[in-house]
N, C-alpha and C positions, 0 to 999 in steps of 0.2 A: 672590673671593667677598665679602671684607670691603668692597670698594668698592661692590658691588651693594647690600649692606645699608645702607651709608652713603647711597647715592643714594636708596634707598627711604625712608629716614628723613627725608632732606631734602625729598622730594616730599610726605611725610605732613605735615611741619611747615608747608610752604607751603600745603597744603590746609587745615590747621587755621587758619592765619592768614586765609586767604581766607574761610573759613566764619565766622570771628569778625567779619571786616569786614562780611560780608553781614548777620549778625545785628544788628550795630550800626546799619546803615542801616535795616533793618526796624524796629528798636526806636525809633530817632529819628523815623521816619515815623509811628509810631503816635501820637505826641503831637499831631502836626498833625491827624490824622484824628479823634482824640478831641475836640480843640477844635472841629472842625466838627460832629461828631455830637451833642455835648452841648448845642448850641443848641436842639435839638428833643427830645432824649431825655434824661430825668433820669439822674443818675449811677448809681444802683443798677440801674435797668433797662438802661442801656447796658452796665454790667459783666456783668450776668446774660446779656444777649444775646450778648456776646462768648464767655462760657463755654459757652452752649448750642450755638453754632455750632462751637466747637472740639471739644466733647465729641462732637457728632454726627459730625464728620469723622473723629475718632480711633476712634470705635466702628465705623464702616463699615470703616475701614482694618484694625482689629483682627479684624473678623468675616471679611472676605474675604482678608485676608493670612494669613501663616503665622507669626505672631509670638507665639502663645500665647493665653491667655485670662485674664480677670479673676480674682483670687484669691477664695476663699471664706472665708479666715481673717479673723476679726473684728479680731485684733491688727494685721494688715496694713492693714486699712481705717482703724483708728485712727491709724496712722502717716501714711497718705495724707491723712487729714483735717487733721492738723497742718500738713503741707506746703500743703494747699489753703487753709487759713486765712491763713498768713503769706506764701505765695507767690502767691496769686491773689485771694481774696475781699477781704481787707483792703486791700492796695495798689491793686487795680484800682478799688475804690470811692473810696478817698481821692484817687487821681489824677484820676478823672473828676469828683469833686466840686470839687477845687481848680482844675481847668481852666476852670471857669465864670468865674473872676476872675483867674487867674494867666496871664501870657503864656507861650507855648510855650517860649521860650528859658529862662525861669526854671524851668519845670516840668522840662525835661530835665536841667538842671544840678543842681537840688536832688535829683532821684532818682538822679543819678549819684554821689551821696555814699555809695552802698551799700558800696563797698570800705572806707571808713573804719569803718563799723559792723561789717563782716565781720572786719576785723583786730582790732577791739576785742573782739568776741565770742570770737574764737579765742584771744585772750590770756586773757580772763577764764575761759572754759570749759575750755580745754585747756592753758593756760599756754604757748602757742606764742609764741616770740619772732620777730617779723618780721625778715627779712633787711635788710641795709643798703640794698639796691636798693629794697626795698618801702618802707622808711622814707623814703628820698629821694623816691620817687614820691608817697607820701602827703603829705609836707611840701609838695612842689611843688603838688599838687592842693589842699591846704588853703589855701596862700597865694593861689592863683588864685581859690578859692571865696570867701575873705574879701574879696578885691578886688572881686568881683562882688556879694557880698551886702551889704556895708556901704552902698554908694549905693542899692541896692534897698530896704534896710531903712529908711534915712533918708527916702527918697521915700515909702514906705508910711506912716511915722509922720506926715510932713508933710501927706499927703493924707487923714489920718484913716481910712485903710483898715485892716481887720483883718489882723493877721499870722497868724491861725489857718490860712488856706490854705497858707502857706509852711511852717508847722510840720507840717501834715498831710502834705506832700510829704516832709519829713524822716522822719516816722513811716513812710511808705510805703517809703522807702529802708532804714530799719532793719528793717522787716518782711521785705523781700527778703533781707537778710542773715541773719535768723533762719531763713527757709525754706531757705537754703543749708546751715545746720547740720542742719536736719531731713532734707534730702535726703541728706546725707552719712551719716546714721544708717540710711537705708533699706537700703543694700547690695543694691539691686535692679539686676540687670544688664539687665533688659528695659525699655528706656526707653519703648517704646510702651505697655506695660501700665501702667507707673507714670504716664505722662502722662495716659492715659485715666482711670485711677482717680482721680487728683488733680482733674481737671476735673469729674468726676461729683460728687465730694465738695464742691467749691466752689459748685456751683449752689444747693443748698438753704440755703447760708449767706447768700445775697443775695436769692434769689427772694422770701421772705416780706417783706423790706424793700421790694422793688419793688411787690409786690401791695398791701401795707398803706398805703403812703404816696405812691406815684407813679402809681397807676391806669394801668398800661401799655396797657390796652385802649382808653383814650381818647386815646392819643398819635397824632398824624397827622404823621409826619416828612416833610420835603421830599425830593425825589429826591437832592439833594446829600448830605443826612444819610444 
């Protein structure tokens, strides 16, 4: 019996790693797609469109599935709004805005600094001390990041380009780390309800910006976009 449970746990671990690898591929691919789409669609409108599509799909899934319903508690919606701000609205806009000038490779690497901010926030907020393996991984990542950023920063300064888009991507990474802390406080076991509610909260955070400054009704995107 013990061997059966061990085998099941091994299969579960393998599945978890495979799913993590799949998410990584989708995540990386999104930067390429953002770079293409932002050529015709301004950043706030692009981020809002992404949220609208996601919210629609999740609402349909929630309605016709058997996964529960959206909460009526205002306190719960306030917590969802916090996750929506730091996990969707702010980083999606900053990434889309930065993608207009920053190469895809730099975008992906800078946003991948999220673990640095997550460990820092955990230490400051919860006094959690990272393990030796975590410290080693972070140091290795920091050295690699420095080796990448120093030539990129020097190139930016020599070409008189603004470093603000690079900073915006780091802010997006820190925002994702903040959202992780907010999600941890939710203690919500229904991922579909949480995801749907968070998407719904994020839409009104960006929609006014899109309507006021980007005139989405006048956009004529190409088929590729």
